[in-house]
GUBA-805722 format. One line per 10 residues: their letters; for each residue x, y, z of C-alpha. Coordinates in Angstrom, 3 decimals, m for minus. Layout:
<sites>
a> X Y Z | ...
</sites>
This chain:
<sites>
mqqfihapeq> 17.028 51.009 5.434 | 19.105 47.878 5.052 | 17.436 44.709 3.783 | 18.491 41.244 4.786 | 17.807 38.157 2.762 | 17.491 34.958 4.754 | 18.304 31.823 2.775 | 17.544 28.366 4.076 | 20.525 26.834 5.812 | 20.442 23.716 3.643
aqlplfeafl> 21.263 25.824 0.595 | 24.560 26.788 2.241 | 25.672 23.295 3.235 | 27.183 22.232 m0.118 | 29.332 25.376 m0.131 | 31.018 24.387 3.109 | 31.044 20.613 2.781 | 34.649 20.519 1.537 | 35.761 22.060 4.804 | 33.769 19.768 7.038
aqpvlpglka> 35.533 16.709 8.348 | 32.595 15.512 10.438 | 29.047 14.659 9.449 | 26.819 17.669 8.804 | 23.699 15.997 10.129 | 23.530 12.937 12.379 | 23.938 9.896 10.169 | 24.599 11.940 7.023 | 28.116 12.377 5.713 | 29.094 15.452 3.720
selarkstqp> 29.779 13.290 0.639 | 26.233 11.885 0.802 | 24.862 15.413 1.036 | 26.844 16.458 m2.035 | 25.567 13.481 m4.013 | 21.965 14.241 m3.053 | 22.280 17.935 m3.886 | 23.635 17.226 m7.387 | 20.876 14.768 m8.330 | 18.262 16.431 m10.523
elfselslrg> 14.709 16.745 m9.315 | 12.428 14.234 m11.005 | 9.469 16.643 m11.183 | 9.522 20.385 m11.773 | 6.972 22.979 m12.767 | 7.267 26.245 m14.629 | 4.373 28.685 m14.421 | 4.129 31.363 m17.100 | 1.529 34.122 m17.145 | 1.039 36.877 m19.657
apghcqslla> 0.613 37.326 m23.374 | 1.155 34.065 m25.300 | 3.994 35.595 m27.319 | 5.822 36.676 m24.165 | 5.334 33.262 m22.560 | 6.770 31.588 m25.656 | 9.767 33.944 m25.552 | 10.416 32.897 m21.948 | 9.902 29.219 m22.708 | 12.170 29.113 m25.771
pvlrelseed> 15.545 29.213 m23.932 | 14.408 26.513 m21.487 | 13.365 24.169 m24.287 | 16.449 25.066 m26.339 | 18.726 24.110 m23.435 | 16.873 20.820 m22.945 | 17.010 20.030 m26.681 | 20.799 20.407 m26.631 | 21.434 17.945 m23.772 | 24.501 15.748 m24.290
earwltliap> 22.447 12.604 m24.073 | 21.229 10.057 m26.597 | 17.641 10.241 m25.322 | 14.829 12.484 m26.533 | 13.273 15.676 m25.250 | 9.586 14.797 m25.434 | 6.816 17.393 m25.527 | 3.408 16.071 m24.462 | 0.320 17.911 m25.709 | 2.037 21.267 m26.315
pssltqawlr> m0.140 24.269 m27.158 | m0.998 24.558 m30.846 | 1.238 27.646 m31.071 | 4.346 25.459 m30.538 | 4.591 24.396 m34.158 | 7.543 22.885 m36.003 | 8.192 26.369 m37.431 | 8.252 27.869 m33.915 | 10.644 25.166 m32.719 | 12.953 25.924 m35.672
daglnreril> 12.736 29.706 m35.186 | 13.423 29.320 m31.439 | 16.660 27.503 m32.273 | 15.715 24.125 m30.838 | 17.441 20.973 m32.011 | 14.422 19.396 m33.711 | 16.336 16.165 m34.338 | 16.234 15.494 m30.575 | 12.552 16.362 m29.974 | 9.427 14.221 m30.037
llqprgnqtp> 6.035 15.945 m30.103 | 3.278 13.643 m28.850 | m0.481 14.122 m28.598 | m2.777 11.750 m26.672 | m4.968 9.506 m28.810 | m8.436 8.150 m28.238 | m9.344 8.096 m24.539 | m5.756 8.621 m23.406 | m5.186 11.717 m21.265 | m2.076 13.916 m21.474
lqlacealrl> m1.186 12.710 m17.941 | m1.330 9.063 m19.003 | 0.797 9.790 m22.068 | 3.338 11.737 m20.004 | 3.602 8.891 m17.484 | 4.073 6.343 m20.272 | 6.772 8.453 m21.944 | 8.569 8.856 m18.602 | 8.303 5.155 m17.737 | 9.745 4.013 m21.075
glshtvvswl> 13.006 5.874 m20.386 | 13.545 6.908 m24.001 | 13.471 10.595 m23.009 | 15.778 12.487 m20.683 | 12.994 15.016 m20.072 | 9.267 14.864 m20.694 | 7.688 18.319 m20.884 | 3.934 18.438 m20.448 | 1.223 21.064 m20.343 | m1.076 19.545 m17.718
gnvnatarqq> m2.216 22.724 m15.971 | m2.407 22.430 m12.194 | m1.051 19.067 m11.087 | m2.692 17.654 m7.962 | m0.847 15.463 m5.449 | m2.023 12.204 m7.039 | m0.897 13.220 m10.528 | 2.416 14.481 m9.132 | 3.043 11.090 m7.476 | 2.223 9.300 m10.734
llraasvgna> 4.704 11.493 m12.619 | 7.377 11.036 m9.941 | 7.013 7.235 m9.976 | 7.116 7.095 m13.770 | 10.153 9.412 m13.904 | 11.931 7.266 m11.351 | 11.263 4.060 m13.317 | 12.477 5.613 m16.584 | 15.370 7.572 m15.044 | 13.924 10.732 m16.586
qslnirlg> 12.776 14.177 m15.541 | 9.247 15.540 m15.751 | 8.655 19.221 m16.400 | 5.102 20.552 m16.298 | 4.448 23.943 m17.903 | 1.504 25.882 m16.477 | 0.263 28.699 m18.680 | m1.857 31.306 m16.948
</sites>
């Protein structure tokens, strides 16, 4: 039995845009499409389920890549699990000179701290452990990321 995988047509557009002389969509030029497709998403989520050690093993390369960005701004971790210690960061090969670890203080929530870190623009990426993010919280993170020209990554551990 032969299986077919159907990919959304939009995913194929950038591949062919160099060959298109006319607009791909009414009112949208191929160059505009390319620019939009190369812009990073402002909000992303990563959901990890399983044993804590396995989840950390999967998370390490993601954080390592983000800690090695060629940018002068920080990778900020908001309210990480207690198992993400300085020793774990070192053992996972992260560039600890480019990482800020922040915990909320007083009545401040992790969401409020994440939004503030995003808004300030001192971080290229703000990684948070907020659990399930509802639509309101997602909009707050998107607005703050837009203001600070940063990216928000929420890690959901299951």
